[in-house]
N, C-alpha and C positions, 0 to 999 in steps of 0.2 A: 592539426586538430581544429575542428570547426568551432569558432568563437561563440556561436549561438547555442552550441551543445554543452550543457552543464556537466556532462558525464564523460569519462575518459574512454568511451567506445562509440562507434558510429551508430546513430539511431536509424532504425529501418522501419518501413521503407523510406528511402532518402527523400522522395517527393512528398511524403505525408507530413502534415503539420501537427498531428496528434489530435486527441479528443479533448475538448475543454468543457468543463462544467462549472457554473457559478452557483455557490450555495450561500444562503443567508441566515443560517442557524447551525448550531452544533448538531442538531438532529439531522439536518440535510447533509452535512459533511459525513456523519456516521453512515447515512444511507448510501453514499457513494462507496464507502469502505465495505458495507454489507454486500453491495453488488459485486465488488471484486472478490470478496470472500465466497459468495455463492458460486462464482465462476471458477474459483481456484481449484487446481488439481495438484496432486503430488508432483514435485519437480519444478513447480512454478516459483518464480522469484519476483517480489515486489519491492522496489526501492522507494522509500519515502523521503523526499527532500523538502526543505523549507526552513525558514528561520525559527528561532526559539519561539514557541507559542503559536506557530502557524496552524497546528492541528494535526501533526503527524500521529500523535497517540490517539486522537479521536478517530482518525482513519484506521489505525490498527485495531481499535475497539470495534469498529464496524466490520473489519475483515474477520475478526474472531467471532463475532455474532453470525456472520455469513457462513462460516464453516460449521456452525451449530454448537460452539463452545458455550457451556453454561457458566463459565467463569469470565467476568468482564476483563478485557485487556487493560493493563496499567503499564506505565512507563517502566521498562527494565533497566533504567539508568545505572543502578548500582550492582545488578547481577549480570548485566550485559545481555542475557538471553532468558526469556520466559517462554514456556511451552503451553499451548492451548490445544485441547483435544475436542474433536467433533467428528464429522465424517472423514476428515483427514487431520493430521497433526500439523499445527502451525508453530513455527519457531519465530518469535518476535524479538529482534535484536536491536539494541541501541548502541551505536558505535561512538557516541559523543565523547565518552571518557577513555577510549582506547589510546594507548601510548603511541601506536603507529601501525603500519601495515603488517609487521611481524606478529603483533598481538592478534590481529584479525585472522591470520593464517592459523594460529594456535587454536582458534575457536572451531576449526574444521566445519565451517558452515555448509560446504558442498555435500558433506556426508549426510546432512539432515534432509537432503532432497530425495534420497532413495525411498523414503516412506512419509514424506511430508513436504510442506512448502515453507518459504521464508518471507518474512516482511522485515525489512531492514531500515531503521532510521539512521540518518547521517551516513549514507553509503559513501559519500565523497571522502570520508576519512579512511577508507579501506585501501587506498592507493592502488586500485586496480585488482585487488584480490577477491573480486566477486565475479559470479558468472556474467558473461556478456549478454546472454539472452534473458533480459529482465524487463519488467514493466516499470518504467520510471514514472512516479507520481510526484509532480512538483506542486506544492501547496503554497499559495501566496495570499496574504491578507488583503482584504478589500478596503473600501472607504469606511464602512460601519464596522463595529467591533467584531461581529460574528460573520461578516462577509468573507468568502474565500473564492479564489479562482484556482481551480484544480485542472492541471494539464497532464494527460496521460500520453506518454510516448513510449515507443518500444525499441528494444535492442536486438530483435530477431524474430523469427517466425513463431516460436512458442509464445513469446510475449504478445505478439500481434494477435494471435488467436485468443489469448487471455483477455486482451483489451476488447476484442469483438464480443466475446461471451459476456464480459462485464457490462458493456454498453447495452446489450439486449436485456440483461437482468435489471439494470438500472431503469431502463424504459418501462419494464413491466412493474417495477416497484413504485414508480412515480406516475403511472398512467391513470390510476384511480385514487381518489382521496381515501384516507384511512376510514374503516367502518366506524360508524357512530355507535357508542355503547348506550343502550337504553337504560334509563334509571328506573327502578321500581317506584310505583306511585304510592 
């Protein structure tokens, strides 16, 4: 196993270093998630990694916004899986409290991919019981409180296409400043 790879499957393409984005506010981190959500298709898997408080749930909130969910994503820590509906169904899973890989198997997460997508927090707790072809989103805190370094790497061709679509959406979302609302006089 490659020591620089934080996940138990080979990241592809092997020569790629991944896509890196630095954010400086919660809103910017959510925008990265929104870009992923807008690019998401049924069958896609997004693995959210980072320490407690890194911004995994903010990222999931952005992904849910990106699929068009009218319900803001929240941490599913106690129910393990929350579902959000928009143009596709998003199953948002938090594996922080799972007892082990057998409990992950019981969640039947791959069955949710037939008509939806997955966003999974704490995927390293699954013990290899997740699809290999996934977009890995590593979120690391920066120097300031809201600074984040976000690295997207892929575990296969499907995830690589998702990363490319998300990068294009992100570029379009951040290319122009938000419109200014005129206030009545």
